[in-house]
Structure formats: C-alpha cells, structure tokens
N, C-alpha and C positions, 0 to 999 in steps of 0.2 A: 717195831710193828710196822706192817704196810701202812699207807694213806689211803685214804679212802678218796676217789675221784670221781665225780659223776659227770659224764658228758651228756650234753642236750642235743640232739643230732644225730640221726646216723647217716649223715653224707658224707663225703669223700674225707671233707677237713677230720670230721669227727672220728672216723672211723681209722684215718692216719695215724693222727693224735693218740689211738691208742694202743696202736703198733709201737708209736714210739715210745711213751712211757713203758708200757709191758717189757721193751725190751731193756729195760733199767734194772737188769734183774728183779728180785720182787719188792723193790719197795712202793709199789702201787698197787691199789686194789683197783679194779675200773668197774664202775657202771653206765652201761649206755642205754639211753631211753630215747624212743622214736615214735612219733604220732603216726606214721603212716603203719601200713602192713609189712611182714618179713619179704622182701622183693624175692628171696629164695622159694618163696610158697606161691605168692600171689605177685602175677609180674602187675607191674606199673601198667596203667592205661597210656598208650601213646598220646594222648591229652598231656600226660604230665611227665614225661621224660624227652629228652632231647641231646641230639649229639654235642660232645664236648672235644676240643681240641688240646692235646698237651704239649706244650714246647719245652724246651730245656729246664724252664723252671720247674713246672710241673714233674718231670720226670725224674729231674736231680735230686727231687724232695723222695720221690718214689724208691731211688736207687739206693737210697742210706738203710733200708730194710732189704735184708736178701730176699732176693726172688720175684720181690713188687716187681719190677723195670721190667725183666723177662715177661713177666703171665701177663701184665697190661701189653706189651708190645704183642703178645700172643692174640689178643681180643683186639687189636687196632688195625687199621689201615694206614700207612705211613702217605701222607698228601706232601707232592714236591714243588707245590706252587698253587698259584691262583688263575683263574682265566675269566675276563670280566668279560661276558657276553653281549652283543648288542642286537636289535631287534632283527637286522637284514640278516643274523645268523655268522656273522665274523664275530672276531673275539681277540684280546689284549692278554696274552700270559704274561705273569709274572712268574719269574722261578726263584726254589727256595734251593740256599746251599743245604741247609739242616731241615729234615723233615718234621713236620709237624704230626704228632698221632692222635687220629682221631677214634672215636667210639663213642658209645651210647652212656651215657651217664648213670644209667641202671646196672648196665653191665662192669662199670670198675666199681660200684656199690657193692655188689654180689661177689666179684672177685677180694675186696678188702675184707669183706663178711666171713667170708670161705677160710682166707690165711689165717684171720685172726681165731678163726673156732678150731681150724686144725692146729695151731701154734701153742693155745692156752685152753686151760679148761676151767670149770667155774670157781675153783678156790682162788684165781684172779682175776677172773672176767664174767659177767654174766650182761645180756643184750635182751632188753625189755621193747617189745613192740608195742602197737596201738595204747600210747601212754601219752597223754598229754600234759605237759607240764602248765600249772595254773597260778601258782605261786610260789614267791622265793623270798626266803625272811633271812635275809641278812645278819642278824642280829643273833639268830638261834642256829645259824647254818645248815637250815632245811628245805627242802623244795617240796612240795606237794604238786602228785600227778593225778590225773582222771587216768585209769584204765576203762578200755572199752573192752567188754567179756559178749563173744558171740555164742547162744545157746541156742542152737538149732536156728528159728528165723527170729526169734526175740533179743533184741541187743540191749544190755544192761551195764551199767556201770557203777564203778568202785572208786572212791579217793583212796588214796594211802601218802604218807610221809616220808622222805629219806633225808638221810642227815649225810654232809659231806665234809672233809677237810680242804677239798678244791673242789668248784664249779665252773665247768666250763661250758659257755653257752654257744653251739656249732649249731643255733637253729634256725638259720635261714634270715632273709631280710626281713620277715615279719616276726623276729625272735622275740618268744616270750620273756625269755632271762633280761634281752635287753631292755623289755617294757618295764623292768620292776627299776631299771637304773634312773627311768624318769623323775621318780620320787626320791632321788638322791642329790646331795649338795654339789652345784656348779656342773654336773649333767647336761651338757648339750648336743641334740641329734638334728640334723637335716635330712629328713624324707622327703625324696621329689621323684615323680613320675617321669620316665622319660617321655620325651614329644612322639615315641611312635609304638604301637601296639605291634602285637606279634601271634599268627598262627603258625602251629606244627603243620609240618608236609611230607609224606610219606609218600614215596613210589616203589610198591614192592616187587614189582618185575619191569623194571625200567629197560633193562636189554631186550625184550621181548621184539621191541618197534625195531628192528635191527639198522634202518636207516638212519638213526639217530646215533650219532657215536662221540659219548662225552667220557672222555679221557678219567679213570678210574682212580689217577694217584693226583689228582688236581681237586678243588674245592672252585666250584662253579658258582658265581654271580650274575644275577640279571638287575637292571634296573628300567624302571617304568617313568614314563614322561612324570608323574606326580609326584614324583620321590618315593614310591614303593618298590623296594630293593629285595631281592630274592638269594638265596644260598643255599644249594643245595651239595651234598657230599656223598659218596658212597659209603657204605659200611660194609664190613667183611662177608656178611652172608650174599651180598648183589644186590641188596636192597639202597636204594638213596633215601636220605633224611633232611630234613633241614627246617626252615623257617622263612616266612613271608613277613615283613616289615613294611608296615603304613604309617602315613601321621593320624595322630589320635583323631582327628575331626576329617571329614569332609575326604572319606574315601571311599571307592568301590566293595572295597574287600567288606566292608561292613553293611552293606545293602544286598548282596547276594542272600539269594534265599531258595533257588534250586539247583538240582544238581546240574539240569544244561546252561544257566548263568554261571556255575563255576568253571565248568568246560569252556563255554564260550570268553569267560574271563581272560583264563590263561590261553587258549588259543589265540586270542587278538593280542595281548598283551607279551606275552611269553611264550611264544610259538613252539619253540623246542620243548618246553614243557606241557605245554600243550597240548602235544602229539603224546607224549609219554604216559598221560592222565587217564586211566580207564576212568569209567560209571560208577564203579565202586570206589576207587579210591577219591574223586570228587563229592561222591556221597559220605565218607568217612570227614572229607575236609570239611564239608559245610556243619557238620555236626561238633565238631571240636569249639573249645570255647575260644574266645580271643581274651587272650592274655597280656598284662602290662607290665612294667618293669621297674620295680620299685630300686632306686640308688639310695644307700647310706652313707652319711658323713657323719661321723661322733668326733669330740673333743677331747676322748679317752676311753679304753676300751676295759680298762679295770674298774672292780668296785671292793674298797681294802686290800686286805692282803692273800681275799683268795677266792675270787670270783672273774673270770677273764671270757671276753667276747672274743670270738676267731672267725676267722672266713665271713661270708655276707652277713651274719650277725655283727659284726663290726664295718665290712665295707664292701656292702653290695654295690654294683656296678651293673652297666651296661654290655649285653653279649655283644656288641659293635665288632671288640676288638677279641673276643674268647677268652679274657685274661679272670674272669672269676673263679673258676676251680683253679687257674695255675697260681693266684695269689692265694688262694684258700691252702693252699698244698704248700705254698712257703713260708706262711705263719707259723704251719707247725716245727717248719726248720729253724725259724728266728726262736719260739718257743724251746725248740729244744736247746739250742746252742746258750740263750740265757740262763737255762737252769743248770747247765756246765758252769758257765760262769761265776754264777751267784751260789755254788755249791745248793743249789735246790732250795734255796730262801725264797718261798713265794711271795713273800712281800715284796722283796728288791728285783726280782724275775717279774711280777705282774707289772709293778712301774714301769720297768726298763721296756715292756715289752709296748707299752702306749707310746714310751718316748721315742724309740726306736722306728717302730712303724706306722705312726700319725702320717709324717710326712712324706711318705710314698703311698700309703692308702687313699690321700686325698689327690696327689698326683695322678691316680689310678682315676679316680672319677672323672678326671678333665681329660686325661688321653680316650677315655671309654665314650665319654660324649662328645667330642670334637678330634680325634687323631683322623678318624676317615670321616668324609664329606659324605652328607646324605641329599647333596643336590648334584646334578649331571652333568654340571659347568665345572663345579669344582672337582667330580670326581676324576673328569679327564686331567685336570690341571695336576692332581695327586699324583695320578700315573706317571707324567711322563716328571715329575718332582723327585718321584722313586726312579724310576731309570737314571736321571739326572747324579741323584745323590749315589746311585750303587755304583756309577762308573768312574764319578771323584773319588770315592774312598780308595778303590782299587788304584788308582794310578797315586793318589797322595793320599794316602791313608792317616798323615800326621797331622794334617790339614781337615780335611773333611770326616765327619763321624759317618758310620752307616746308616744309612735309611733308616728311616723310620720305622717302618715293617720289620725290618731285620734286627735293630735294637727290641723290637717289642717280641718277635716269634724266635729269632734264634740265639739272643742272649739273656743272661743274669743280669743285667745292668739294672739299676735299679730304677724305679720309675720317677721317681724325683729327676733322676739326672737325663732320662730321655725325655720329661718336659720341658726341664733346661736345654737342652738342644734344640728343640723343636716348637718353643714359644711363639715363634712370630708364625709359623704355620697353626699353630692351636688356635690363637687369637683369632686369625682370619676366618677358622672356619666358624670359630664362635660368633661373631659380628654377623657372618651370612645368614645365622640361626635366629637372630633379634629383627 
C-alpha cells in the first residue's frame, strides 16, 4: 500500500521533492498544500516574486528528473559573469567558466507544477492551494489546515484535518510546521534578521534608452556610498529585475515618498539605472513593500520518525550569494540518496538527514552573511582577491583552491568545505560588520 506523504509548501523544494518521490514507482501518494493561490491561474504580485539563479548545485538536482533541466534552461537566461559598476560609469567584470541560469522564481514553480500534473494523475498526486497549515499533531500524525474559499465577493474559511505517514515542512522561513517543533524536547532554532532590508526593482523596457548598454549575459551590481547595494539582471523576455539592498536603519530609501524623489534618488546615486527608470516604474517601486530577510539555524530538522523540515524551513539564508534555492533543491537530492541508503526506512533516513545536512546548512548561513562584503572598501579588496585566487589556482591547482565565487557558483563542493577554505576572509568580513 502506498505511503501517504503530505508536503506543506509548493515552492521549488516541495515540488521537486514530489517529483523525486513519485518517480519511485507507486510507493508514495503525495498531497501538497500551499497557502497562496495557484500561480498558473493568478500571477504572483511582482512584490512577492524575485529572480533566482541556479548554479550546478541546483541544476544537478533538476537533472535527475528527465526533462526538468532542459525545460528550466529554456525559460532561463545564462549569466556568464558579473559586472561591478562604479558611479563614474566604469565597471569591473568578473567572468564565469560555467554560467548561472537566471529566471523568475514563479516561472520555476509553474514549470515544476505543470510537469507534475502532466506526469501524474489524482490517484497519486493532489495539490491544494489557498490552504494554511494551522496545527500539527505529532502524536496522531495529523495536520489541520484552514481552507480559504472565495465565493463571489465573500471570502469564507473552513478547517479540515489530513493524516500522514510522512510530513515534510517545505513552507519557507516562517514555517508553520517548524513552529510546532518549538514545543518538542531539545529543539533549538535561531531566527535572525539580516541587517539589510530590500525592495524589488523591475525595469520593463530597459533597452528603450538605447545609449545605455548593459550586457544581457551579466549580473549587474552597483554600490552606493552608504553601503546600499543594487543588483539587476536581464530576464528572458528582455525586462530587468533585481533588488536594492540597504541598511535597516538610516537609509534614504526608507524616506522616499514621491515618484520624483525615487527618480532623483536613482539618478544621483545609480545614474545608469536612473536613466533607465520611467515614472511608471518609479511609482511602482514606491508602492512595493520593504522586505526583511529572516535567517534560520536549527539544531535538527526531523521530529520523531516521520516529520522533516527542508529548504528555507530548515535553513533560510540571506540572498547575498543566491544559494537559497540551490541549497533547497540540494536537500531533495540528499533525502533521495538517504532513502536509497536506508531502504526507505523513514526513522533512519530522517535522523541521518539532520546528521549530514546540519554542518553544511550552518556553514551556508555564515557564507551567505559574510562571503561578500557590504562595504565599499572590502568590496574592492574582494575583487582583487578573486582575481588573484583565480590566477593562482590556474597556475598551481594543487596548492591553491578555486576562488570563493567559483566554489560557490560553479561547483557542488560542500558549503562546510568552502567555509573551511575561506575562513580567514569570512572572519575579516564579520569583524567589519561589528
């Protein structure tokens, strides 16, 4: 008889896990519950979505399901390097040997959803949207959900209970499943906001201003004098999207109240972007909420022998090195390998997931917080260190490791190994933040 698996969260991690489990013949029946709307029907607001970049770590996870890697690349744009722009218009380019593939997170979610529904019928897969997890009972192996029903203009709610043989919490940094771990014995969870906030930035017609030439196959970044960082990249449809990151306190972005103030801010501090931004885009920028990034560090990811946290629910990190989605997809690969190793014994598989993932997950938090500096002085030093490391590794590969960015973006070397290689630099950046 098939085992009933409930996955809370229909993001990239939860959806890819469903692909992997359903690929195991008919051993599992999967029910996925998502708090938000079905993105195939109602598009996510631009304030709730953002570009992601998939490196070898994430692409190799997709590669194990036939057709997913090719389909993802078809809706992505390859990025062959990064350009650090200066205020005077000059820039420093750092190339990549292996490109990143960038796309909108919602586009990846829709792709994974469509492939699931094409390959499996309701006898093995059910997906429920507008369902909020409100209660988990680890004794009775049940989850209570609140279903939001829209009837004309009146929104109603109803509660229902679902049973599970295996429960996966893939419901993000503010996970409801993880919240119920807090009442269990010896569970520890550190939740911390990163010191920078962000706003999404969208430029819908950047090539209209023809004298501004930004390379389509590069990630573009700018740093303002008060440590405000802007990152933008092209999407497949010719638009540009990204974020502006700024200190939580004492930052001019927070004080902007009119469209003209937004335009003036970008024209003075990010002149290239200021020339590309229209009044309509400035007005949309003004209306978007300021967002904060919550990082999560847990001492374990499993509860008993049939509940597991994955992705951001287990180890949410800063977006500074673009590894959140890649690490979440890598979780799925580890879990799948452990199911093979322990003959699909949930108790042993879940315990070993914590044992084998915790060190790397904690290292990822350190790398995400401190790998890339947030000050102009250290940024210049970082660029020169990268160039030196790449040169020395090319000449003496046995004695010098690849550069920090190469290890993060172009390999599947474990995060704990990367941290060990560059502990000195991480410590230096950390000290600059104190």
